C-alpha positions in Angstrom: 387.5 40.6 -83.9 384.7 42.3 -85.7 382.5 42.0 -82.6 385.2 43.6 -80.4 385.5 46.6 -82.8 381.7 46.9 -83.0 381.5 47.0 -79.2 384.2 49.5 -78.9 382.8 52.0 -81.4 379.1 51.8 -80.6 377.6 52.3 -77.1 375.1 49.6 -76.0 372.0 51.8 -76.6 373.2 52.8 -80.1 374.0 49.1 -81.0 370.4 48.2 -80.0 368.9 51.0 -82.0 370.9 50.0 -85.1 369.7 46.4 -84.7 366.1 47.6 -84.4 366.4 49.7 -87.5 368.3 47.1 -89.5 365.6 44.5 -88.7 362.9 47.0 -89.9 364.7 47.3 -93.2 364.9 43.6 -93.7 361.7 42.4 -92.1 358.2 43.7 -91.9 358.1 46.1 -88.9 355.4 45.2 -86.5 353.9 47.1 -83.6 355.1 45.8 -80.2 351.7 46.4 -78.7 349.3 44.8 -81.1 351.4 43.0 -83.7 350.0 44.9 -86.7 352.2 46.3 -89.4 353.8 49.6 -88.4 355.6 52.3 -90.3 357.5 53.4 -87.1 358.1 51.9 -83.7 354.3 51.8 -83.2 351.3 51.4 -85.5 349.2 54.4 -86.1 346.2 53.0 -84.1 348.2 52.3 -81.0 350.0 55.6 -81.3 346.6 57.4 -81.4 345.4 55.5 -78.4 348.5 56.5 -76.4 347.9 60.1 -77.3 344.5 59.8 -75.5 346.5 59.1 -72.3 348.4 62.4 -72.4 347.9 64.6 -69.3 346.7 68.0 -70.8 348.6 70.2 -68.4 351.4 68.2 -66.8 353.1 71.4 -65.4 350.2 71.8 -62.9 351.7 69.2 -60.6 355.1 70.9 -60.6 354.8 72.5 -57.2 355.9 71.9 -53.6 359.2 70.6 -52.3 359.5 67.8 -54.9 357.5 68.7 -58.0 356.1 66.1 -60.5 356.0 66.3 -64.3 354.1 63.2 -65.6 353.4 62.7 -69.3 350.4 60.4 -69.2 347.7 58.7 -67.2 348.5 55.1 -66.3 345.0 54.2 -67.3 342.0 56.1 -68.7 338.3 55.4 -68.8 338.7 54.7 -72.5 341.9 52.8 -72.8 344.5 51.0 -70.6 347.1 51.2 -73.3 349.8 53.1 -71.4 349.6 50.5 -68.7 350.0 47.7 -71.3 352.9 49.6 -72.9 354.8 49.8 -69.6 354.1 46.1 -68.9 355.3 45.2 -72.4 358.5 47.2 -71.9 359.3 45.8 -68.5 358.1 42.2 -68.7 357.9 41.3 -72.4 361.4 42.6 -73.4 359.8 45.2 -75.8 362.6 47.7 -75.2 361.9 49.4 -78.5 358.9 51.0 -76.7 361.3 53.1 -74.6 362.4 55.0 -77.7 358.9 56.4 -78.7 357.7 56.8 -75.1 360.9 58.5 -73.9 360.9 60.8 -76.9 357.2 61.7 -76.1 358.0 62.6 -72.5 361.0 64.7 -73.7 358.9 66.5 -76.3 356.3 67.4 -73.7 359.0 68.6 -71.4 360.5 70.7 -74.1 357.1 72.2 -75.1 356.4 73.2 -71.5 359.7 74.9 -71.3 359.3 76.7 -74.6 355.9 77.9 -73.7 357.4 79.5 -70.6 355.2 77.5 -68.2 356.9 77.3 -64.9 356.5 74.5 -62.5 359.4 76.0 -60.5 358.2 79.1 -58.7 360.6 82.0 -58.5 362.8 80.9 -61.4 363.1 83.7 -64.0 362.5 82.9 -67.6 364.9 83.4 -70.4 362.0 84.5 -72.6 361.2 88.1 -73.4 357.8 88.4 -71.6 358.2 90.0 -68.2 357.0 87.9 -65.3 357.0 84.6 -67.3 358.7 81.7 -65.8 360.8 78.8 -67.0 360.4 75.1 -66.2 364.2 74.8 -65.7 366.6 76.7 -63.6 370.0 77.5 -65.0 372.3 75.7 -65.2 370.3 72.8 -66.5 370.0 69.8 -64.2 371.3 66.3 -64.8 368.8 63.5 -65.1 369.1 60.5 -62.7 366.8 57.5 -63.3 365.5 55.5 -60.2 367.8 52.5 -60.1 366.9 48.8 -59.8 368.7 46.6 -57.3 371.5 44.5 -58.9 369.6 41.3 -58.5 366.5 42.6 -60.3 368.6 44.3 -62.9 370.3 41.0 -63.7 367.0 39.2 -63.8 365.3 41.7 -66.1 368.4 42.6 -68.1 367.8 46.3 -68.1 366.4 49.2 -66.0 363.3 50.5 -67.8 363.6 53.9 -66.0 367.1 54.3 -67.3 366.1 53.2 -70.8 363.3 55.7 -70.9 365.5 58.4 -69.4 368.1 57.9 -72.1 365.6 58.8 -74.8 364.0 61.5 -72.7 367.3 63.2 -72.3 368.1 62.9 -76.0 364.9 64.7 -76.9 365.1 67.2 -74.0 368.8 67.9 -74.6 369.7 67.2 -70.9 372.6 65.2 -69.6 371.9 61.8 -68.0 373.7 60.0 -65.1 372.4 56.4 -65.1 374.7 55.6 -62.2 373.8 58.7 -60.2 372.0 56.6 -57.6 372.6 53.0 -56.4 370.0 50.8 -54.9 371.6 48.9 -52.1 368.6 46.9 -50.9 365.9 44.9 -52.5 362.3 45.8 -51.6 359.0 44.1 -51.9 356.3 45.5 -54.2 354.7 48.6 -52.7 351.3 47.8 -54.2 348.8 47.1 -51.4 350.9 48.5 -48.6 349.7 51.5 -46.5 351.6 54.7 -46.5 353.6 54.0 -43.4 354.6 50.6 -44.6 355.6 52.0 -48.0 357.8 54.6 -46.4 359.5 52.0 -44.2 360.1 49.6 -47.0 362.1 52.1 -49.1 363.8 54.1 -46.4 367.5 54.2 -46.8 367.6 51.9 -49.9 369.6 54.3 -52.0 373.2 55.6 -52.0 374.7 58.4 -54.1 376.6 57.3 -57.1 378.9 59.2 -59.4 378.9 62.3 -61.5 376.6 64.6 -59.5 378.9 66.9 -57.6 378.1 70.5 -58.3 374.9 69.6 -60.3 371.2 69.8 -59.5 369.2 66.6 -60.2 366.0 65.8 -62.0 364.8 62.3 -61.0 363.2 60.1 -63.6 361.0 57.0 -63.2 358.6 55.1 -65.4 355.5 55.4 -63.2 354.6 57.5 -60.2 352.4 55.5 -57.8 353.3 57.0 -54.4 355.9 59.5 -53.3 357.7 56.8 -51.3 360.4 55.7 -53.7 361.2 59.1 -55.2 361.1 60.8 -51.8 363.6 58.3 -50.5 365.8 58.9 -53.5 365.5 62.7 -53.1 366.4 62.5 -49.4 369.5 60.5 -50.2 370.6 63.3 -52.6 369.6 66.1 -50.3 371.6 64.5 -47.5 374.6 64.5 -49.8 374.1 68.2 -50.5 372.8 67.6 -54.0 369.8 69.8 -54.9 366.9 67.7 -56.4 364.5 70.0 -58.3 361.8 67.5 -59.1 360.6 64.2 -60.7 359.7 63.4 -64.3 357.7 60.2 -65.0 356.2 58.6 -68.1 352.9 57.8 -66.2 351.0 58.8 -63.2 349.0 56.1 -61.4 345.3 56.3 -61.2 342.5 56.4 -63.8 341.6 59.5 -65.7 337.8 59.5 -65.9 337.6 61.9 -68.9 
């Protein structure tokens, strides 16, 4: 009975957060990346290393038909910690990482908006300076994470892009439609495939879901490696008459040599 009431009053994400925070009160909180004692979701050392992965001017890739806003480099010359964090989130069930990482992306997005930096050309700013531009059109878009196929979702237990998007949206104050897209076909890993093969592998693997009519969409994924997957998702939405204004990701593939 208590379990039924608990499930009825608290969404899945909130229940998980309450469990994390309760465990932190009762047990010694440890960093999910290194195992050291931590005051928050991460220890201070790992948090500092993650900050070294931050892309200094993420708004500079917000251009073209499908602009990109990526928070960090997947790897840097100094540390591969963001790569390790994504792997720990996806494969080691360290879902608590989604909270701090999603918040970080949301904070960067908010700061770019407040600074009046505009990846979207031709969109007037709500700020007072003439000629300044805003990162977001009005009305604000709805965020749609790139979905997993049902079989992979069942195997992993969660969609890392949706989990990150949930916290990104909370920080950025944007609505989220986790079922906005449906993945209808399984695909093989795109790593190692040439561009034509990647495009063919993900062509027509998505269908439009619910809750998007009359809204523009901001796609969200954990890592940007090629345009193939997000381009396929955007094409599905465009074909349904749903404007897709761009893509937000936690990481951008490649190595920053700085």
